[in-house]
C-alpha positions in Angstrom: -0.2 -176.6 75.1 -2.9 -174.1 74.0 -1.6 -171.6 76.7 1.9 -171.7 75.4 0.7 -171.1 71.9 -1.4 -168.1 73.0 1.6 -166.7 75.1 3.8 -167.0 72.1 1.3 -165.3 69.8 0.7 -162.6 72.4 4.4 -162.1 72.8 4.9 -161.8 68.9 1.9 -159.3 68.7 3.3 -157.3 71.7 6.8 -157.2 70.1 5.5 -156.1 66.7 3.2 -153.5 68.2 6.3 -152.2 70.2 8.4 -151.9 67.2 5.5 -150.3 65.3 4.8 -147.7 67.8 8.5 -147.2 68.4 9.2 -146.5 64.7 6.3 -144.1 64.4 7.4 -142.3 67.6 11.0 -142.1 66.4 9.9 -140.9 63.0 7.6 -138.3 64.7 10.3 -137.2 67.1 12.9 -136.8 64.2 10.3 -134.8 62.2 9.6 -132.4 65.0 13.4 -132.1 65.7 14.0 -131.1 62.0 11.1 -128.8 61.9 11.7 -127.1 65.1 14.8 -125.0 65.1 
């Protein structure tokens, strides 16, 4: 039971972290794309 809860929490943190890093990466990529001719 505890392992399942830990896995669920770890999965949520991993997914949230992935979206967070992905959003920052996409923003940086778009910013560089607009600044660089």
